[in-house]
C-alpha positions as CSV (number, residue, x, y, z in Angstrom):
1,D,13.1,-33.4,-43.2
2,Q,11.8,-32.3,-40.0
3,L,7.9,-32.5,-39.4
4,M,5.8,-29.4,-38.6
5,G,4.9,-29.0,-34.7
6,L,1.9,-30.2,-35.2
7,L,0.5,-32.6,-37.7
8,A,-3.3,-33.4,-38.2
9,Y,-5.0,-35.8,-40.5
10,D,-7.8,-37.4,-41.9
11,P,-6.5,-41.5,-42.2
12,D,-9.0,-42.7,-44.7
13,Q,-8.0,-39.4,-46.9
14,L,-4.3,-40.4,-46.2
15,A,-4.9,-43.8,-47.7
16,H,-6.2,-42.4,-50.8
17,L,-3.2,-40.1,-50.7
18,R,-1.0,-43.3,-50.5
19,L,-2.7,-45.1,-53.6
20,A,-2.8,-42.2,-55.7
21,M,1.1,-41.4,-55.0
22,R,1.9,-45.1,-55.9
23,D,0.1,-44.5,-59.1
24,A,1.8,-41.7,-59.8
25,L,5.1,-42.9,-59.2
26,T,4.3,-46.0,-61.5
27,E,3.6,-44.1,-64.2
28,L,6.4,-41.4,-63.6
29,E,8.9,-44.3,-63.4
30,G,7.4,-45.4,-67.0
31,T,7.8,-41.8,-68.5
32,V,11.0,-42.2,-70.6
33,N,11.3,-39.6,-73.7
34,W,15.4,-39.5,-74.6
35,S,15.0,-36.7,-77.5
36,L,17.2,-33.6,-76.9
37,D,14.5,-31.2,-77.0
38,A,12.6,-33.2,-73.9
39,Q,15.3,-33.6,-71.5
40,V,14.8,-30.4,-69.6
41,A,11.1,-32.0,-68.7
42,M,12.9,-34.9,-68.0
43,V,15.2,-33.2,-65.2
44,T,11.6,-32.2,-64.0
45,V,10.2,-35.8,-64.1
46,R,12.9,-37.4,-62.6
47,E,13.3,-35.3,-59.6
48,A,9.7,-35.3,-59.0
49,R,10.2,-39.2,-58.8
50,R,12.6,-39.0,-56.7
51,R,11.1,-37.0,-53.9
52,L,8.2,-38.8,-54.2
53,A,9.9,-41.9,-54.2
54,E,12.3,-41.5,-51.6
55,H,10.2,-38.5,-49.1
56,W,6.4,-38.4,-49.3
57,L,5.9,-42.3,-50.0
58,P,7.5,-43.0,-47.1
59,L,6.1,-40.5,-44.8
60,V,2.7,-41.2,-45.6
61,E,3.6,-44.7,-45.2
62,R,5.2,-44.3,-41.7
63,L,1.9,-42.2,-40.6
64,L,-0.4,-44.8,-41.9
65,A,1.3,-47.7,-40.0
66,T,0.7,-45.7,-36.8
67,D,-2.1,-45.6,-34.9
68,P,-3.9,-42.5,-34.9
69,L,-4.6,-40.9,-31.7
70,A,-8.4,-40.9,-31.9
71,G,-10.5,-39.8,-29.0
72,R,-10.0,-42.8,-26.5
73,A,-6.4,-42.7,-27.1
74,L,-6.5,-38.9,-26.6
75,A,-7.8,-39.1,-23.2
76,A,-5.7,-41.9,-22.3
77,A,-2.7,-39.7,-23.6
78,G,-3.3,-36.8,-21.3
79,L,-3.8,-34.7,-24.3
80,D,-7.0,-33.1,-22.5
81,D,-4.2,-31.6,-20.4
82,V,-4.0,-27.6,-20.8
83,R,-0.6,-28.2,-22.0
84,N,-2.0,-29.9,-25.1
85,S,-4.9,-27.0,-25.3
86,L,-3.9,-26.6,-29.2
87,T,-4.5,-30.4,-29.7
88,H,-7.4,-30.8,-28.0
89,V,-9.4,-27.7,-29.6
90,M,-8.0,-29.1,-33.1
91,H,-9.5,-32.6,-32.1
92,D,-13.0,-31.8,-30.6
93,G,-13.3,-28.4,-32.3
94,Y,-12.4,-29.5,-35.9
95,G,-12.3,-33.2,-35.9
96,W,-8.8,-33.5,-36.4
97,A,-6.8,-37.1,-35.7
98,V,-3.1,-35.9,-34.2
99,Q,0.2,-37.8,-34.0
100,A,2.3,-36.2,-31.3
101,D,5.6,-34.7,-32.4
102,P,8.2,-36.0,-30.5
103,R,10.2,-32.5,-30.2
104,A,10.0,-30.4,-27.0
105,D,8.3,-27.6,-27.2
106,D,9.4,-24.3,-26.0
107,P,6.8,-22.6,-24.0
108,T,8.3,-19.2,-24.5
109,V,7.2,-19.1,-28.0
110,V,3.4,-19.0,-28.0
111,T,1.3,-18.9,-31.3
112,A,-1.9,-16.8,-32.1
113,E,-3.4,-20.7,-32.4
114,E,-1.5,-21.4,-28.8
115,A,-3.2,-18.3,-27.5
116,R,-6.9,-19.2,-28.8
117,A,-6.5,-22.8,-27.7
118,L,-5.4,-21.6,-24.0
119,G,-8.0,-19.3,-24.2
120,A,-10.8,-21.9,-25.2
121,M,-9.3,-24.6,-22.5
122,L,-9.9,-22.2,-19.7
123,S,-13.1,-21.2,-20.5
124,Q,-14.3,-24.2,-21.2
125,G,-12.3,-27.0,-19.9
126,D,-12.5,-28.7,-16.7
127,L,-10.8,-26.2,-14.0
128,D,-11.1,-29.1,-11.6
129,E,-8.5,-31.3,-13.1
130,L,-6.1,-28.0,-14.1
131,L,-6.2,-27.6,-10.4
132,A,-5.0,-30.8,-9.6
133,D,-1.8,-30.5,-11.7
134,P,0.5,-28.6,-10.5
135,A,3.1,-28.6,-13.6
136,A,0.1,-27.9,-15.8
137,F,-1.2,-24.8,-13.5
138,N,2.7,-23.9,-13.5
139,W,3.0,-24.0,-17.3
140,A,-0.2,-22.0,-17.7
141,A,1.6,-19.1,-15.8
142,A,4.1,-18.9,-17.7
143,Q,2.0,-19.2,-21.1
144,L,-0.1,-16.1,-19.7
145,E,2.9,-14.4,-18.7
146,W,4.3,-14.0,-22.8
147,I,0.5,-13.9,-24.0
148,A,0.3,-10.4,-21.7
149,Q,3.2,-9.1,-23.4
150,D,2.0,-9.3,-26.7
151,P,-1.5,-7.5,-27.9
152,R,-2.2,-9.4,-30.9
153,L,-1.8,-12.6,-29.0
154,T,-3.7,-11.4,-26.2
155,A,-6.6,-10.8,-28.5
156,E,-6.4,-14.1,-29.7
157,F,-6.6,-15.3,-26.3
158,M,-9.4,-13.3,-25.6
159,A,-11.6,-13.7,-28.1
160,N,-11.9,-17.6,-27.3
161,C,-11.5,-16.6,-23.5
162,D,-15.3,-15.5,-23.0
163,D,-15.9,-15.8,-19.7
164,L,-13.1,-14.6,-17.9
165,A,-14.8,-13.3,-14.8
166,R,-15.9,-16.9,-14.0
167,V,-12.3,-18.3,-14.8
168,V,-11.1,-16.0,-11.9
169,D,-14.4,-16.4,-9.7
170,A,-13.3,-20.2,-9.9
171,L,-9.7,-20.0,-9.3
172,A,-10.2,-17.3,-6.3
173,L,-12.7,-19.7,-4.7
174,R,-10.4,-22.6,-4.5
175,R,-7.8,-20.3,-3.4
176,M,-9.7,-19.2,-0.7
177,E,-10.7,-22.9,0.5
178,L,-6.8,-23.0,0.6
179,D,-5.5,-20.2,2.5
180,A,-7.4,-21.8,5.7
181,P,-4.9,-22.5,8.4
182,T,-6.0,-26.4,7.8
183,A,-6.1,-26.4,4.4
184,S,-3.9,-28.8,1.8
185,G,-4.1,-29.8,-1.6
186,P,-1.9,-30.1,-4.8
187,I,-1.9,-26.8,-5.4
188,T,-0.8,-23.8,-3.2
189,P,-2.2,-20.2,-3.0
190,G,0.4,-19.1,-4.4
191,Q,0.6,-21.1,-7.7
192,I,-3.1,-19.6,-7.9
193,D,-1.7,-16.4,-7.7
194,L,0.6,-16.9,-10.3
195,V,-2.2,-18.0,-12.7
196,I,-4.6,-15.5,-11.8
197,G,-1.7,-13.1,-11.9
198,G,-1.1,-13.9,-15.7
199,L,-4.6,-13.7,-16.2
200,A,-4.8,-10.1,-14.9
201,A,-2.0,-9.1,-16.7
202,V,-3.4,-10.0,-20.2
203,W,-6.8,-8.4,-19.3
204,N,-4.3,-5.2,-18.4
205,T,-3.5,-5.5,-21.8
206,H,-6.6,-5.9,-23.5
207,V,-8.2,-3.1,-21.9
208,G,-5.4,-0.9,-22.4
209,G,-3.7,-0.3,-19.0
210,H,-0.2,-1.7,-20.7
211,D,1.4,-0.4,-23.8
212,A,4.1,-3.0,-24.8
213,N,6.3,-0.9,-27.1
214,T,6.7,1.7,-24.2
215,A,6.3,-0.1,-20.8
216,T,4.5,2.7,-19.1
217,D,1.2,2.1,-17.4
218,A,-1.9,4.1,-18.2
219,A,-5.0,5.1,-15.7
220,L,-7.8,3.0,-16.6
221,D,-11.0,4.3,-15.8
222,P,-12.4,1.9,-12.6
223,A,-15.6,1.0,-14.6
224,V,-13.8,-1.3,-17.0
225,V,-10.6,-2.5,-14.7
226,L,-12.4,-5.6,-13.8
227,P,-14.1,-7.9,-16.1
228,D,-17.5,-8.6,-15.1
229,P,-18.0,-7.6,-11.3
230,G,-21.4,-8.9,-11.2
231,A,-20.0,-12.5,-12.1
232,M,-17.7,-12.3,-9.2
233,S,-17.7,-12.2,-5.5
234,P,-15.8,-9.4,-3.6
235,Y,-13.2,-12.3,-2.9
236,A,-12.3,-12.8,-6.1
237,Q,-12.7,-9.1,-7.0
238,A,-9.9,-8.4,-4.8
239,V,-7.4,-11.3,-5.9
240,F,-7.7,-10.3,-9.4
241,L,-7.1,-6.2,-8.7
242,R,-4.1,-6.6,-6.7
243,A,-2.7,-8.6,-9.2
244,M,-3.1,-5.8,-11.9
245,D,-0.5,-3.3,-12.5
246,L,-2.5,0.0,-11.5
247,D,-2.1,3.4,-10.9
248,A,-2.6,4.2,-7.2
249,A,-5.1,6.5,-7.3
250,T,-7.2,3.6,-9.4
251,F,-6.6,1.1,-7.4
252,A,-7.4,2.9,-4.3
253,S,-11.1,3.8,-6.1
254,V,-11.9,0.2,-7.3
255,A,-10.8,-1.2,-3.9
256,V,-13.1,0.9,-2.2
257,E,-16.1,-0.1,-4.3
258,I,-15.2,-4.0,-3.9
259,L,-15.5,-3.3,0.1
260,E,-18.9,-1.5,-0.4
261,R,-20.1,-4.9,-2.2
262,W,-18.4,-6.6,0.5
263,L,-20.3,-4.8,3.0
264,M,-23.6,-5.0,1.3
265,A,-22.9,-8.9,0.8
266,E,-22.1,-9.7,4.2
267,G,-25.5,-8.0,5.6
268,G,-27.7,-9.7,2.9
269,S,-26.7,-13.1,1.5
270,G,-23.2,-13.3,3.1
271,A,-19.4,-12.7,1.4
272,P,-18.5,-16.3,0.5
273,D,-15.4,-15.5,2.6
274,A,-17.1,-13.7,5.5
275,F,-17.1,-16.8,7.8
276,R,-14.2,-18.5,6.8
277,P,-10.9,-18.8,8.5
278,G,-8.1,-16.9,6.6
279,P,-7.6,-13.5,5.1
280,N,-10.7,-12.7,3.3
281,A,-11.4,-9.5,0.2
282,A,-10.5,-6.8,2.6
283,D,-6.9,-9.0,3.9
284,L,-5.9,-9.0,0.4
285,L,-6.7,-5.6,-0.5
286,F,-5.3,-3.8,2.7
287,A,-2.0,-6.2,2.3
288,R,-1.3,-4.4,-1.2
289,L,-2.3,-1.2,0.1
290,V,0.6,-1.2,2.8
291,E,2.9,-1.7,0.4
292,D,1.8,1.3,-1.5
293,P,1.8,4.5,0.3
294,A,0.3,6.7,-2.4
295,A,-2.6,4.4,-3.0
296,A,-3.0,3.8,0.9
297,A,-3.1,7.5,1.0
298,A,-5.9,7.6,-1.5
299,F,-7.9,4.9,-0.2
300,A,-8.1,6.6,3.3
301,V,-9.8,9.9,1.7
302,L,-12.3,7.8,0.0
303,A,-13.1,5.6,3.1
304,A,-13.5,9.5,4.9
305,D,-17.0,9.1,3.6
306,E,-17.6,5.4,5.0
307,P,-15.0,4.5,7.7
308,A,-16.5,1.1,7.6
309,I,-15.0,-0.2,4.7
310,L,-11.2,-0.1,6.6
311,F,-12.5,-0.9,10.0
312,A,-15.7,-3.1,9.6
313,T,-14.3,-5.4,7.1
314,A,-10.8,-7.2,7.6
315,E,-10.0,-10.4,9.4
316,D,-7.1,-8.6,10.9
317,P,-7.3,-5.3,12.2
318,A,-3.9,-4.5,12.4
319,L,-4.0,-4.4,8.8
320,A,-6.6,-1.6,8.1
321,Q,-4.8,0.2,11.1
322,Q,-1.6,0.4,8.8
323,V,-3.4,1.5,6.3
324,A,-4.8,4.2,8.2
325,L,-1.5,5.1,9.5
326,L,0.2,5.0,6.1
327,G,-2.2,6.7,4.5
328,T,-2.7,9.8,6.9
329,S,0.8,10.5,7.6
330,P,2.0,13.7,6.7
331,E,4.6,12.5,4.4
332,A,1.6,10.8,2.3
333,L,-1.0,13.3,2.7
334,A,-0.9,17.6,2.5
335,T,-2.1,18.9,5.9
336,A,-5.5,20.0,4.5
337,D,-6.4,16.5,3.1
338,A,-6.0,14.7,5.8
339,E,-8.6,16.4,8.1
340,A,-11.5,14.5,6.5
341,P,-10.0,10.6,6.9
342,V,-8.3,11.6,10.4
343,T,-11.4,13.3,11.9
344,A,-14.1,10.9,10.3
345,F,-11.9,7.7,11.6
346,V,-11.7,9.1,15.1
347,E,-15.5,9.8,15.0
348,W,-16.1,6.3,13.7
349,F,-14.6,5.1,16.9
350,Q,-16.3,7.6,19.2
351,R,-19.8,6.5,18.2
352,N,-18.9,2.8,17.9
353,T,-18.0,2.8,21.5
354,P,-20.3,0.7,22.8
355,Y,-19.9,-2.1,20.5
356,L,-15.7,-1.9,21.2
357,S,-16.2,-2.8,24.8
358,T,-13.6,-5.3,25.7
359,A,-16.2,-7.1,28.1
360,D,-17.9,-7.9,24.7
361,P,-15.1,-7.6,22.0
362,T,-17.2,-7.3,19.0
363,Y,-14.2,-5.3,17.9
364,P,-10.7,-6.5,19.0
365,S,-8.8,-4.6,21.2
366,G,-5.5,-2.9,20.3
367,W,-7.6,0.1,18.8
368,Q,-7.0,2.4,21.9
369,P,-2.9,2.6,21.3
370,F,-3.9,3.1,17.4
371,L,-5.9,6.1,17.7
372,V,-3.4,8.0,19.6
373,D,-0.9,7.1,17.0
374,L,-3.7,8.3,14.2
375,I,-4.0,11.8,15.9
376,A,-0.1,12.0,16.9
377,P,1.5,14.0,13.9
378,W,-2.0,15.9,14.1
379,T,-2.2,17.3,17.5
380,L,-1.9,20.9,16.5
381,Q,-4.9,20.9,14.5
382,F,-6.6,19.7,18.1
383,T,-5.6,23.7,19.4
384,G,-6.0,27.6,18.4
385,L,-3.2,26.6,15.8
386,A,-5.6,24.4,13.9
387,T,-6.4,25.1,9.9
388,W,-8.7,22.2,10.3
389,Q,-12.7,23.2,10.5
390,F,-14.1,20.0,12.5
391,P,-17.6,20.6,10.9
392,W,-19.1,18.0,12.6
393,T,-17.5,17.4,16.1
394,A,-15.4,19.4,18.1
395,P,-11.9,18.9,18.3
396,E,-11.4,19.1,22.2
397,D,-14.0,16.1,22.5
398,L,-12.2,13.9,19.8
399,L,-9.0,14.9,21.7
400,A,-10.8,13.7,25.2
401,F,-11.9,10.7,23.6
402,V,-8.7,9.6,22.5
403,I,-6.6,10.5,25.7
404,A,-9.3,9.0,28.1
405,Q,-8.7,5.6,26.7
406,P,-6.3,3.2,28.5
407,G,-2.8,3.6,28.1
408,A,-2.8,7.0,25.9
409,A,-0.9,9.2,27.7
410,E,1.9,6.5,27.3
411,R,1.2,6.0,24.1
412,L,1.7,9.9,23.5
413,T,5.0,9.9,25.1
414,A,6.0,6.9,22.9
415,D,5.0,8.8,19.9
416,A,6.8,12.0,20.8
417,E,8.9,12.2,17.5
418,L,5.9,12.0,15.6
419,V,4.3,14.6,17.7
420,A,7.3,16.8,17.2
421,A,7.9,16.1,13.8
422,G,4.2,16.8,12.8
423,A,3.8,19.6,14.9
424,A,6.7,21.1,13.7
425,G,6.0,20.6,9.8
426,Q,2.4,22.3,10.4
427,L,4.0,25.4,12.3
428,S,6.3,25.9,9.6
429,E,3.4,26.2,6.8
430,L,1.7,29.0,8.9
431,G,4.4,31.2,8.1
432,R,5.1,33.7,10.9
433,L,4.1,32.5,14.5
434,E,3.6,34.5,17.5
435,P,5.2,32.6,21.0
436,I,1.8,33.0,22.2
437,L,0.4,30.4,20.2
438,V,3.1,27.7,20.4
439,A,3.1,28.3,24.1
440,T,-0.9,27.7,24.3
441,Y,0.2,24.0,22.3
442,L,2.7,23.2,24.4
443,G,0.5,23.5,27.4
444,L,-1.6,21.2,26.1
445,L,0.8,18.8,25.3
446,S,2.5,19.1,29.1
447,Q,-1.5,18.4,31.0
448,L,-1.4,15.3,28.4
449,I,1.7,14.0,28.4
450,V,3.4,15.0,31.6
451,E,1.0,15.4,34.2
452,R,-0.9,12.2,33.7
453,D,-1.1,9.8,37.0
454,V,1.8,7.5,36.4
455,A,2.7,4.4,38.3
456,G,6.9,5.1,38.5
457,E,9.6,7.2,37.9
458,E,10.7,5.7,34.6
459,Q,7.5,6.6,33.0
460,R,7.5,10.2,34.9
461,A,11.0,10.4,33.0
462,A,10.0,9.2,29.7
463,R,7.3,11.5,29.6
464,W,9.9,14.5,30.3
465,A,12.3,13.3,27.8
466,A,9.3,13.4,25.0
467,T,8.1,17.1,26.4
468,L,11.8,18.0,25.8
469,T,11.8,16.6,22.3
470,V,8.8,18.3,21.4
471,L,10.3,21.6,22.8
472,N,13.3,21.2,20.9
473,A,11.4,21.0,17.8
474,L,9.0,23.7,18.0
475,V,11.4,26.1,19.1
476,D,13.1,26.1,15.7
477,V,9.8,27.2,14.0
478,V,8.6,30.3,16.6
479,T,9.0,33.7,15.5
480,V,10.2,36.2,17.7
481,P,7.9,39.1,18.0
482,A,7.9,41.9,15.8
483,G,10.8,45.0,16.5
484,T,13.3,42.0,17.1
485,A,15.7,41.8,14.2
486,T,16.4,38.1,14.0
487,S,13.7,35.5,14.5
488,V,14.6,32.3,17.1
489,A,14.4,30.1,14.3
490,M,17.7,31.4,13.0
491,I,19.9,32.2,16.3
492,A,18.0,29.8,19.2
493,G,17.0,26.9,17.1
494,G,18.9,23.9,18.7
495,P,21.9,25.1,20.1
496,T,20.1,27.1,22.7
497,I,17.7,25.1,23.9
498,D,20.2,22.3,23.9
499,A,22.0,24.4,26.2
500,V,19.6,24.5,28.7
501,I,18.5,21.0,28.2
502,A,22.3,19.7,28.6
503,H,22.1,21.2,32.3
504,W,18.8,20.0,32.8
505,E,18.8,16.2,33.8
506,P,17.0,15.8,36.7
507,D,16.7,12.5,38.7
508,P,13.2,11.7,38.5
509,A,13.0,11.2,42.3
510,A,13.6,15.0,42.3
511,V,10.1,16.1,40.7
512,R,8.0,14.3,42.8
513,A,6.2,17.3,45.0
514,A,3.5,18.1,43.1
515,A,1.7,16.9,39.7
516,E,2.8,20.5,38.4
517,A,6.4,20.2,38.9
518,D,7.1,18.4,35.5
519,S,4.9,21.0,33.6
520,L,6.9,24.2,35.6
521,A,10.2,22.5,34.7
522,A,8.8,22.3,30.7
523,Q,7.7,25.9,30.9
524,T,11.3,27.1,32.5
525,V,13.0,24.8,29.4
526,L,11.4,26.8,26.8
527,A,11.0,30.0,28.7
528,A,15.0,30.0,29.2
529,G,15.7,28.6,25.6
530,M,14.1,31.5,24.1
531,A,15.6,34.0,26.4
532,N,19.1,32.5,25.3
533,G,18.0,32.9,21.8
534,L,16.4,36.8,22.5
535,H,20.3,37.7,23.6
536,A,21.7,36.0,20.9
537,A,19.6,38.0,18.4
538,W,20.8,41.6,20.7
539,V,24.4,40.7,20.1
540,S,24.3,39.6,16.3
541,A,22.3,43.0,16.0
542,G,24.9,44.7,18.2
543,S,22.1,46.1,20.8
544,L,23.8,45.8,23.9
545,P,26.4,47.6,25.3
546,P,29.8,45.4,26.4
547,G,29.8,43.8,29.4
548,T,26.3,42.9,29.2
549,L,25.5,39.8,31.0
550,P,23.7,36.7,29.4
551,P,20.4,35.9,30.7
552,P,20.4,33.5,33.3
553,Q,20.0,29.9,33.1
554,P,17.5,27.4,35.3
555,N,18.8,25.4,38.0
556,P,17.4,21.9,38.0
557,D,18.3,21.4,41.8
558,A,16.4,24.1,43.3
559,D,13.5,23.2,45.3
560,D,11.5,25.3,42.8
561,P,13.4,25.4,39.5
562,A,10.7,27.6,38.0
563,A,10.4,30.0,40.6
564,E,13.9,30.5,41.0
565,Y,14.4,30.9,37.2
566,L,11.5,33.8,37.3
567,H,13.4,35.7,40.2
568,D,16.8,35.4,38.4
569,F,15.3,36.3,34.9
570,T,14.1,39.6,36.6
571,E,17.0,40.5,38.4
572,W,18.5,40.1,34.5
573,L,15.9,42.5,33.2
574,L,16.7,44.9,36.1
575,A,20.6,44.9,35.3
576,L,19.7,45.9,31.5
577,D,17.2,48.3,32.7
578,R,20.4,49.9,34.9
579,A,22.6,49.3,31.9
580,G,20.1,51.8,29.9
581,C,18.4,49.6,27.8
582,A,15.0,49.2,29.0
583,D,13.4,48.9,25.9
584,L,15.0,45.4,25.2
585,A,14.1,44.5,28.8
586,D,10.3,45.6,28.3
587,E,10.7,43.4,25.1
588,A,12.2,40.5,27.1
589,Q,9.7,40.8,29.9
590,R,6.7,40.2,27.5
591,F,8.5,37.7,25.2
592,V,9.2,35.3,27.9
593,Y,5.7,36.0,30.0
594,M,4.1,35.7,26.4
595,I,5.5,32.0,26.8
596,L,4.5,31.0,30.3
597,N,0.6,32.5,30.4
598,P,-0.7,30.9,27.7
599,W,1.2,27.7,28.6
600,D,-1.5,28.0,31.4
601,G,-4.1,28.7,29.3
602,G,-2.9,25.2,27.2
603,E,-3.3,23.3,30.2
604,D,-6.5,24.6,31.2
605,M,-7.5,23.5,27.5
606,A,-6.5,20.3,28.4
607,D,-8.2,20.0,31.4
């Protein structure tokens, strides 16, 4: 017969048992009764005698012939190893002596006793020994993973692991030491992450965040997410939190609380990771946030109250900037929700400008292009089309601060697609739009992008292309003035403006004469595209007599393309008037000049 998995015994009591068995066997061997009435009872006697002689007495003899694993032998055999936690607990806690079972243990089968024993070993054992044994460490991680899947085993484990926070803190401290560039050891940070991940999974099951039956995660109260936060450093809290399977809002909320504690600790006694090389608590949390846009958005909204938790914590500022960009993107936040974080983040850098000087690099370089990327999809909100309120700082002041930074114009040029997509999306949310408003915005962008001093023609060409990108996107959402049956979004969107741009591919060297030349060219493209759309709307509605010519197209080779286009456009209006379409000519004139004049107003705003 096979032995049970763990056989524990008292050697003295077992010796007494052997004597009793021998006496019983002698007595049974002398028990004889040939009476027919006693034969049924004798069958039982003979079976007991056989079992005692062939099985139980030899078993006891073998056990007594083997040296019991007493305390000294236990240590020599490595039974203090975490993999022998049940053996350890039974020996030290209950005084049992044990004989090892030669059968291999199945690590995927965890009993309630083993779960309790592992909890006790981690809570009361020597973690330094565990940290020196990679095999035992990996075994513990696997056991914790199995325990976390079973609420019953989780309860057994937690009943004996009464200081989980201390265990996590000790493991995290060792992880921090190993994560330094020059550190080395038998255990890697990744292996420690596996064990902490197992502990986090067990804790998640324990507090109710995981339903083993439905495999769905419920939102947790942030107050119960971490086990005894006061006993864990912010770094340990960050390692533990990022290993938990939480909803985005809960993760972001607790991450903000952790970094608030980190800032307070650094300003006082000092967080343990504040002055060590390698990632700190913020870096760990930010690396997790950039993998989850919803969590990044929730974090950005919360960080608007104190941007320092985002920009004054991480060792790697690029991670913080990634979180900010991801969390405030139009894909992550609605327009109204993005106002608080975007404006608060720009204001934080504006207030801290004296500390951001490259001559005294308290804050690493690279924040200037980051700010341009931050506002790029939201530039519309810094104009008269804004729905944001800007309660603290005027929008023109914030925009001026960002654009005044070195390389800002080039960065905004590179961000043309972000600018266009963001503005088009926000314009579409506003419903009906008059060209006067869009033209003002385009005039502003023209001044910010096109008319800045450039080092060469390639940069000028790039800025021209960026302007056309924005023009092409916004023409789709402009609404023709009242009285016109069809909107430009339906008729002029795309093909008509593209038709103009297709013929407008000037050699950058041809637009050198004046700083205004590029802006006038962009105005002309927009005006011509809108006139084409208006004409298409009239044709669709049957408003034009047969033979009426379409509006003129701009000539990019002209000495002054804008002036020549306006001359040709005026001639076209006169032809419309002579054809009996004076009302349409007046409408077209108002429409085009509604674009050109407010464009100039937008440039004045930029100035």
